[in-house]
C-alpha positions in Angstrom: 111.3 132.9 81.9 109.8 129.5 81.8 106.6 128.6 83.5 105.2 125.1 83.9 101.5 124.7 84.6 100.2 121.3 85.8 96.4 120.6 85.9 94.4 117.5 86.7 93.0 115.7 83.8 89.9 117.4 82.5 86.5 115.7 82.3 83.8 115.9 79.7 81.9 118.3 82.0 84.8 120.5 82.9 85.4 121.0 79.2 81.7 121.7 78.6 81.3 123.9 81.6 78.6 121.9 83.5 78.8 119.8 86.6 77.5 116.2 87.3 78.7 112.8 88.4 80.6 112.3 85.2 83.0 115.0 86.3 85.1 112.2 87.9 85.7 110.4 84.6 88.6 111.8 82.6 87.9 112.2 79.0 90.1 110.9 76.2 92.4 113.8 75.6 95.3 114.3 73.3 97.9 117.1 72.8 96.0 118.6 69.8 92.9 119.0 72.0 95.0 120.8 74.6 96.5 123.1 72.0 93.1 123.8 70.5 91.8 124.8 74.0 94.9 127.0 74.6 94.2 128.8 71.4 91.2 130.3 73.3 93.5 131.9 75.9 94.5 135.5 74.8 98.1 136.7 75.3 97.6 139.6 77.7 97.9 143.0 75.9 97.7 141.5 72.4 95.0 140.3 70.1 96.7 136.9 69.6 96.3 133.7 71.6 99.2 132.2 73.6 99.7 129.4 71.0 99.9 131.8 68.0 102.1 134.1 70.0 104.6 131.3 70.5 104.4 131.2 74.2 103.5 127.5 74.5 106.7 125.5 74.3 105.2 122.1 75.1 101.9 120.5 76.1 101.8 116.9 77.5 98.8 114.8 78.4 99.8 112.5 81.2 97.8 110.1 83.4 98.1 112.4 86.3 97.1 115.6 84.4 98.1 118.0 81.7 101.5 119.7 81.8 101.9 122.9 79.8 105.3 124.6 79.4 105.3 128.3 78.6 108.3 130.5 77.6 107.8 134.2 78.4 110.1 137.1 78.1 112.1 138.1 81.3 110.0 140.2 83.8 106.7 138.7 82.6 105.4 137.7 86.0 102.2 139.6 85.7 101.6 138.1 82.2 102.3 134.6 83.5 99.8 135.1 86.3 97.1 136.3 83.9 97.7 133.3 81.7 97.6 131.0 84.7 94.2 132.4 85.7 92.7 131.9 82.2 
């Protein structure tokens, strides 16, 4: 099962967790920053993160947002939803 998540480009404040006018300014983001952030997302039911577990197949930073491609075992709809919410 493959899942593709698309998110708008993050801002400095969305990465830091606070809100202000600078929220509209996308920060300079690269693939390594995205992967580092994904390493904080636990793989449901395990102690590993989704990057270490090998679930993340691709991460792209584009002008219109971030695209993350995940590869999950068949029948992992509930796991995909938990990861999507994280």
